[in-house]
ZAMARGU-4260 file (C-alpha; in steps of 0.2 Angstrom, whole numbers, plus 5000, padded with zeros to 4 digits):
<rodrens>
0) 5589/5771/5604 | 5606/5761/5609 | 5602/5760/5627 | 5586/5752/5620 | 5591/5739/5610
5) 5607/5734/5623 | 5592/5733/5634 | 5583/5720/5621 | 5598/5708/5620 | 5602/5709/5641
10) 5585/5704/5643 | 5584/5688/5627 | 5604/5683/5634 | 5594/5680/5652 | 5580/5671/5649
15) 5589/5661/5634 | 5599/5657/5650 | 5586/5656/5663 | 5578/5643/5650 | 5590/5634/5644
20) 5593/5627/5666 | 5575/5626/5671 | 5572/5614/5653 | 5586/5609/5650 | 5597/5606/5666
25) 5582/5605/5678 | 5590/5616/5690 | 5581/5637/5689 | 5590/5649/5695 | 5576/5662/5697
30) 5557/5661/5702 | 5544/5660/5688 | 5536/5677/5695 | 5553/5683/5693 | 5555/5676/5672
35) 5539/5680/5670 | 5539/5700/5673 | 5558/5699/5665 | 5547/5692/5647 | 5534/5703/5648
40) 5547/5718/5650 | 5555/5711/5635 | 5540/5704/5623 | 5533/5725/5627 | 5550/5735/5620
45) 5551/5719/5606 | 5530/5725/5600 | 5537/5744/5602 | 5555/5741/5595 | 5554/5729/5584
50) 5570/5732/5574 | 5580/5727/5588 | 5570/5709/5590 | 5587/5698/5590 | 5584/5681/5577
55) 5586/5670/5594 | 5572/5681/5606 | 5565/5668/5618 | 5546/5679/5616 | 5545/5667/5600
60) 5544/5654/5615 | 5523/5657/5619 | 5519/5656/5598 | 5511/5671/5587 | 5494/5672/5581
65) 5501/5670/5561 | 5492/5656/5554 | 5502/5642/5550 | 5502/5632/5532 | 5514/5617/5530
70) 5523/5620/5516 | 5534/5603/5512 | 5550/5604/5509 | 5564/5594/5505 | 5577/5585/5518
75) 5596/5590/5514 | 5600/5572/5523 | 5586/5558/5522 | 5577/5555/5537 | 5580/5536/5536
80) 5568/5522/5547 | 5576/5511/5557 | 5576/5491/5554 | 5567/5485/5571 | 5571/5469/5580
85) 5559/5461/5593 | 5574/5443/5598 | 5589/5445/5604 | 5595/5430/5589 | 5590/5444/5578
90) 5603/5460/5587 | 5617/5443/5588 | 5615/5443/5567 | 5614/5460/5563 | 5631/5462/5575
95) 5638/5445/5566 | 5633/5455/5546 | 5644/5471/5556 | 5655/5461/5559 | 5659/5451/5544
100) 5658/5468/5535 | 5669/5479/5544 | 5685/5463/5549 | 5682/5471/5566 | 5674/5468/5583
105) 5664/5488/5583 | 5661/5500/5597 | 5642/5503/5599 | 5631/5516/5606 | 5612/5514/5615
110) 5598/5523/5617 | 5582/5524/5623 | 5571/5524/5609 | 5558/5537/5613 | 5542/5535/5607
115) 5535/5551/5599 | 5538/5562/5584 | 5553/5564/5574 | 5562/5580/5571 | 5573/5588/5561
120) 5582/5603/5565 | 5593/5617/5556 | 5606/5627/5564 | 5615/5640/5552 | 5632/5650/5560
125) 5623/5646/5576 | 5603/5652/5575 | 5589/5641/5572 | 5585/5641/5555 | 5572/5628/5551
130) 5561/5611/5559 | 5553/5598/5547 | 5545/5583/5550 | 5548/5566/5544 | 5537/5565/5532
135) 5540/5551/5519 | 5560/5550/5523 | 5564/5562/5510 | 5552/5579/5509 | 5541/5583/5525
140) 5532/5597/5534 | 5540/5612/5537 | 5535/5617/5555 | 5546/5628/5562 | 5536/5642/5570
145) 5527/5629/5582 | 5546/5617/5585 | 5554/5637/5590 | 5540/5633/5605 | 5546/5621/5616
150) 5557/5627/5628 | 5572/5613/5630 | 5574/5618/5613 | 5588/5630/5611 | 5586/5647/5598
155) 5604/5650/5598 | 5622/5642/5603 | 5638/5648/5604 | 5642/5651/5583 | 5656/5638/5577
160) 5653/5627/5591 | 5650/5615/5578 | 5649/5620/5562 | 5644/5633/5552 | 5626/5625/5547
165) 5621/5608/5553 | 5606/5597/5558 | 5602/5587/5574 | 5589/5575/5574 | 5580/5573/5590
170) 5561/5566/5599 | 5549/5579/5601 | 5539/5568/5616 | 5524/5571/5630 | 5530/5569/5647
175) 5520/5556/5656 | 5513/5572/5668 | 5509/5582/5655 | 5499/5573/5645 | 5487/5566/5659
180) 5484/5584/5663 | 5481/5587/5643 | 5469/5571/5645 | 5459/5581/5663 | 5457/5597/5655
185) 5450/5588/5636 | 5437/5576/5647 | 5432/5594/5656 | 5428/5604/5641 | 5420/5587/5633
190) 5435/5584/5622 | 5441/5565/5614 | 5454/5564/5626 | 5470/5558/5616 | 5473/5539/5619
195) 5491/5540/5621 | 5508/5551/5623 | 5514/5548/5605 | 5499/5553/5597 | 5495/5567/5608
200) 5514/5572/5602 | 5512/5570/5584 | 5495/5583/5584 | 5502/5595/5594 | 5516/5599/5581
205) 5502/5600/5569 | 5492/5611/5577 | 5489/5628/5567 | 5490/5640/5580 | 5509/5640/5586
210) 5502/5649/5605 | 5491/5632/5608 | 5508/5623/5602 | 5516/5632/5614 | 5503/5626/5628
215) 5504/5611/5628 | 5521/5610/5636 | 5529/5598/5623 | 5550/5591/5625 | 5564/5587/5614
220) 5577/5576/5616 | 5593/5574/5603 | 5602/5562/5595 | 5610/5561/5580 | 5620/5575/5571
225) 5622/5580/5553 | 5632/5591/5542 | 5649/5594/5533 | 5665/5596/5544 | 5659/5590/5559
230) 5670/5592/5572 | 5670/5574/5580 | 5678/5557/5573 | 5662/5545/5583 | 5643/5547/5587
235) 5648/5545/5606 | 5658/5563/5605 | 5646/5570/5595 | 5631/5569/5610 | 5644/5578/5621
240) 5645/5589/5610 | 5626/5591/5608 | 5625/5591/5624 | 5635/5607/5628 | 5630/5617/5614
245) 5616/5618/5623 | 5608/5604/5617 | 5596/5591/5626 | 5603/5574/5624 | 5598/5557/5634
250) 5612/5556/5652 | 5607/5537/5648 | 5614/5533/5632 | 5631/5522/5633 | 5644/5519/5625
255) 5647/5497/5625 | 5664/5491/5622 | 5656/5474/5612 | 5637/5466/5611 | 5636/5457/5628
260) 5637/5479/5635 | 5622/5480/5622 | 5610/5466/5628 | 5616/5470/5648 | 5609/5490/5643
265) 5593/5479/5634 | 5590/5468/5649 | 5591/5484/5661 | 5580/5496/5653 | 5567/5481/5649
270) 5561/5484/5667 | 5566/5503/5672 | 5560/5511/5656 | 5543/5509/5667 | 5552/5522/5679
275) 5555/5535/5667 | 5543/5551/5666 | 5539/5546/5648 | 5537/5533/5635 | 5548/5521/5625
280) 5545/5507/5614 | 5565/5501/5613 | 5581/5503/5612 | 5593/5511/5596 | 5609/5502/5595
285) 5623/5512/5582 | 5639/5509/5577 | 5650/5521/5585 | 5662/5526/5571 | 5657/5540/5559
290) 5671/5531/5547 | 5662/5513/5550 | 5646/5522/5547 | 5652/5525/5529 | 5658/5508/5526
295) 5644/5498/5529 | 5633/5513/5522 | 5614/5511/5518 | 5600/5501/5511 | 5587/5510/5503
300) 5578/5516/5517 | 5588/5509/5532 | 5605/5512/5539 | 5616/5496/5540 | 5628/5503/5554
305) 5611/5506/5566 | 5595/5495/5571 | 5582/5498/5586 | 5579/5483/5597 | 5560/5484/5602
310) 5553/5476/5618 | 5540/5463/5622 | 5522/5470/5617 | 5509/5472/5630 | 5497/5454/5627
315) 5480/5459/5634 | 5463/5444/5633 | 5445/5451/5622 | 5431/5446/5614 | 5431/5441/5595
320) 5414/5448/5588 | 5415/5442/5571 | 5427/5443/5556 | 5426/5455/5538 | 5438/5450/5527
325) 5446/5467/5514 | 5452/5466/5499 | 5467/5477/5494 | 5472/5484/5477 | 5480/5470/5472
330) 5465/5459/5474 | 5474/5450/5492 | 5459/5447/5503 | 5465/5449/5522 | 5453/5442/5533
335) 5451/5459/5550 | 5443/5451/5566 | 5432/5464/5576 | 5433/5462/5594 | 5425/5469/5609
340) 5436/5486/5614 | 5451/5485/5623 | 5465/5496/5631 | 5483/5489/5622 | 5499/5499/5622
345) 5490/5514/5624 | 5474/5514/5615 | 5455/5506/5611 | 5458/5492/5600 | 5442/5485/5592
350) 5451/5477/5574 | 5466/5466/5572 | 5472/5457/5556 | 5472/5441/5558 | 5479/5441/5540
355) 5477/5424/5528 | 5467/5408/5530 | 5483/5400/5535 | 5487/5409/5553 | 5465/5408/5557
360) 5468/5387/5555 | 5485/5390/5564 | 5477/5393/5581 | 5458/5388/5576 | 5451/5405/5579
365) 5432/5405/5578 | 5422/5419/5582 | 5415/5419/5602 | 5433/5412/5607 | 5443/5421/5621
370) 5458/5430/5611 | 5478/5433/5616 | 5480/5454/5605 | 5497/5459/5603 | 5502/5477/5594
375) 5518/5470/5584 | 5529/5483/5586 | 5517/5491/5597 | 5510/5497/5582 | 5496/5485/5573
380) 5487/5474/5585 | 5484/5456/5578 | 5477/5439/5586 | 5492/5427/5592 | 5484/5414/5599
385) 5467/5407/5608 | 5461/5408/5627 | 5446/5400/5627 | 5433/5392/5614 | 5415/5395/5613
390) 5405/5380/5617 | 5400/5372/5603 | 5406/5383/5592 | 5416/5376/5574 | 5433/5381/5565
395) 5431/5395/5553 | 5426/5393/5536 | 5436/5404/5523 | 5426/5414/5511 | 5426/5405/5491
400) 5420/5420/5485 | 5423/5439/5484 | 5413/5452/5497 | 5413/5465/5484 | 5410/5458/5466
405) 5406/5441/5469 | 5421/5433/5459 | 5427/5416/5465 | 5440/5416/5475 | 5458/5409/5470
410) 5474/5405/5478 | 5492/5405/5469 | 5503/5390/5472 | 5517/5394/5484 | 5506/5411/5493
415) 5498/5411/5508 | 5486/5424/5502 | 5467/5422/5492 | 5463/5434/5479 | 5451/5440/5468
420) 5454/5439/5450 | 5441/5451/5442 | 5454/5468/5444 | 5445/5474/5432 | 5428/5477/5440
425) 5428/5475/5459 | 5428/5491/5467 | 5441/5490/5482 | 5451/5484/5468 | 5449/5499/5457
430) 5451/5512/5472 | 5467/5505/5477 | 5474/5508/5460 | 5469/5525/5460 | 5475/5529/5479
435) 5492/5521/5474 | 5495/5531/5458 | 5491/5547/5465 | 5503/5541/5480 | 5514/5555/5485
440) 5529/5542/5479 | 5520/5539/5462 | 5513/5552/5454 | 5511/5565/5469 | 5492/5570/5466
445) 5495/5581/5482 | 5477/5590/5481 | 5466/5573/5482 | 5464/5561/5497 | 5455/5543/5499
450) 5440/5551/5500 | 5438/5561/5487 | 5442/5545/5474 | 5429/5534/5481 | 5418/5550/5479
455) 5423/5551/5460 | 5420/5534/5459 | 5405/5533/5465 | 5399/5546/5457 | 5405/5537/5439
460) 5418/5553/5434 | 5434/5540/5434 | 5436/5519/5435 | 5455/5521/5432 | 5471/5532/5433
465) 5468/5536/5415 | 5451/5544/5418 | 5458/5556/5433 | 5466/5567/5416 | 5448/5570/5409
470) 5441/5578/5425 | 5437/5598/5423 | 5433/5608/5437 | 5416/5608/5431 | 5415/5589/5433
475) 5420/5590/5449 | 5412/5605/5461 | 5395/5597/5463 | 5406/5585/5474 | 5399/5584/5493
480) 5410/5597/5502 | 5419/5603/5486 | 5424/5618/5485 | 5431/5631/5472 | 5448/5633/5478
485) 5450/5614/5480 | 5445/5610/5464 | 5457/5621/5457 | 5468/5614/5467 | 5466/5595/5462
490) 5464/5602/5444 | 5482/5610/5444 | 5491/5595/5455 | 5484/5581/5439 | 5492/5592/5427
495) 5508/5594/5434 | 5510/5577/5437 | 5511/5576/5419 | 5529/5578/5420 | 5532/5566/5435
500) 5551/5557/5429 | 5547/5538/5421 | 5551/5529/5436 | 5538/5535/5448 | 5525/5533/5434
505) 5531/5514/5432 | 5529/5514/5450 | 5515/5520/5448 | 5504/5506/5437 | 5504/5495/5451
510) 5512/5482/5443 | 5513/5466/5456 | 5532/5467/5464 | 5539/5482/5454 | 5541/5494/5471
515) 5552/5512/5469 | 5567/5503/5468 | 5565/5489/5454 | 5553/5502/5444 | 5569/5514/5443
520) 5582/5500/5438 | 5567/5495/5423 | 5567/5511/5419 | 5583/5517/5415 | 5587/5500/5408
525) 5572/5501/5394 | 5571/5520/5391 | 5551/5520/5386 | 5534/5511/5390 | 5536/5502/5373
530) 5552/5497/5376 | 5546/5487/5393 | 5530/5479/5386 | 5540/5468/5371 | 5555/5465/5385
535) 5553/5446/5388 | 5557/5436/5401 | 5577/5432/5397 | 5577/5452/5394 | 5568/5454/5411
540) 5577/5446/5421 | 5594/5450/5413 | 5592/5467/5422 | 5601/5469/5441 | 5587/5464/5453
545) 5576/5457/5441 | 5571/5441/5445 | 5559/5427/5439 | 5545/5430/5447 | 5546/5449/5443
550) 5550/5447/5426 | 5532/5434/5423 | 5522/5447/5434 | 5528/5461/5421 | 5523/5451/5405
555) 5507/5448/5413 | 5503/5466/5415 | 5505/5470/5398 | 5496/5455/5393 | 5481/5459/5400
560) 5470/5472/5387 | 5463/5483/5400 | 5481/5490/5407 | 5487/5491/5387 | 5469/5504/5385
565) 5474/5512/5402 | 5495/5514/5396 | 5485/5522/5381 | 5472/5534/5390 | 5487/5542/5402
570) 5496/5544/5382 | 5485/5553/5377 | 5485/5564/5389 | 5502/5570/5390 | 5509/5558/5406
575) 5529/5555/5403 | 5532/5537/5398 | 5552/5540/5394 | 5570/5542/5403 | 5573/5561/5398
580) 5587/5566/5386 | 5594/5575/5403 | 5593/5560/5415 | 5598/5547/5405 | 5613/5557/5397
585) 5631/5547/5408 | 5646/5556/5412 | 5655/5546/5402 | 5657/5528/5394 | 5673/5525/5401
590) 5669/5511/5416 | 5658/5504/5403 | 5655/5485/5408 | 5666/5487/5422 | 5661/5479/5439
595) 5670/5487/5451 | 5667/5485/5470 | 5673/5499/5482 | 5681/5496/5501 | 5686/5504/5514
600) 5684/5527/5516 | 5691/5537/5504 | 5697/5556/5506 | 5688/5565/5492 | 5672/5557/5489
605) 5660/5547/5501 | 5655/5530/5497 | 5640/5535/5489 | 5644/5549/5480 | 5658/5534/5473
610) 5647/5523/5469 | 5634/5535/5457 | 5652/5541/5450 | 5653/5524/5442 | 5637/5522/5437
615) 5637/5537/5428 | 5653/5534/5421 | 5645/5516/5411 | 5652/5507/5425 | 5641/5493/5438
620) 5645/5490/5456 | 5645/5474/5463 | 5644/5469/5484 | 5653/5457/5481 | 5673/5449/5475
625) 5674/5437/5461 | 5683/5431/5448 | 5671/5443/5437 | 5676/5457/5446 | 5686/5471/5435
630) 5692/5479/5448 | 5693/5482/5468 | 5692/5503/5473 | 5704/5502/5490 | 5701/5518/5501
635) 5708/5518/5520 | 5701/5506/5533 | 5703/5494/5518 | 5695/5473/5525 | 5711/5463/5526
640) 5698/5449/5522 | 5693/5458/5502 | 5713/5459/5500 | 5717/5445/5499 | 5701/5438/5490
645) 5707/5450/5477 | 5725/5447/5479 | 5722/5427/5477 | 5709/5431/5462 | 5720/5441/5453
650) 5709/5458/5454 | 5716/5473/5450 | 5716/5486/5466 | 5714/5504/5462 | 5719/5519/5473
655) 5705/5536/5474 | 5719/5544/5464 | 5718/5529/5450 | 5700/5530/5449 | 5699/5548/5447
660) 5711/5546/5430 | 5701/5533/5423 | 5684/5544/5424
</rodrens>
């Protein structure tokens, strides 16, 4: 038996090495025939003696017949998006903001921005344990078995070469040659070909059968590492470490000493990208130093130390056939162009947004025109100009009445959009509000989709969000394509949503201008819905980040009797409309009403941890020094101008140790 175990170990080790040579180094050391015979022997031995199968066995590369049901899991570290820029002026602005905050010129790392599907892979004690899609940044789908089939992703690395546990972020891509081969096969089988490699990649990693994923010949490049106590001080060093550990890292990443070198890199790849074997849609620029990254920090959605430069969009000419007008959940009217179908940036485009009446007038867009079309950020199609007017055409007249309910449209002074004011009776507005209410970041009722909401509304079962809570299984079973299990899932998911945190419920209500961040601040400021409904303009504007526009919108929302009725019905159904004691409780009031600014890096806490501690002990984080600032909490590498200004204004400077004593 020991001999069999040793043979399985030997074959696994050799095959993993050959995989690395072939898929990462592109230097095969044996023939395909020899590789296949070794794999065949290993597979046979593992089937006979499964107790000896290794966690990183190369047989996992071919997939299994186990049906994947993707569970949604939390990311240990959020997968944030990058801010985008499309001009060198914007990139210079980013650079100037970085310099202002750091008070020094940083090094940057420039990388190709691969056009595929983002993935986060976790390794524990050197073994691949989990792979999760980006999802909404906080949660994603567990696609571990599918990702294991990608040959260029190591199933194991030398233990502790990086850390006992760490995550790597990468982009899964489909090379042009594989994409062409896949579409040839699909066309022969009378299947619809994929529009572009990005779509093919995204579809592939979510396939049910991992054996089919293995056939797609996907590839993956890694570009970032996350974890505790990582052994490098800079991003560029970490890329080198990843490469040494066996990860596929782009050889085109470059360390740039200044912003001029960044621009040279961009100019080179703006042309050279067309010679790559895969798609890229821009360049990612990152501050190299991890300490500097920590000082710069994050917004709610993006890191402040990185940005994506997008290449100029491809432009084509096509004919404008007609214009439709769509109504959103807020009543905003969006004109949409119907076009002669045309290929643009890898997809067939038939429709494009015209944005608003001002944009139509600016370009004098008329039905029948030959128009210039491009994709904003190579994603959303838009008309950017007119080449030729149709003979005898007349200027486009924007509609005056809602195409759905007939109400006369209004236009609020200072805003570009027209609105349908009939918010309580206009069908697309009602359905749009319910769709927002059930969305993941709101009530997270994940068993209902847009199509089901339309069915429920059209059948008269719901007319607002509160009506969801009076649905029964018997009421929804007669709906088209509604199975018993689906009905159970819907009812259970609705019931579960009653315990959603107040801040998410507040966001779910869809009050205009009240996004996630604002909803959280309001929830903690007013504690419950009754206090919020009674708040006047001054009380609302006293809350951090609440300006006049948001305050007026909240007051207007609670002045609508229909909204009050919906909230009352939701409360009667048991939906949570107050901050719970355990959420509200501060650790102490030791910093009550103190305004504290932090600068530099710290030994025992991250900057985010310190900010969180300030709030949990009753203090307030501020972002700039003024005479009203109470303390400057100074770490290592503090900016000299902040220090100088604090001394000039007589602001007390405290250390991390002082801060710990205070709390």
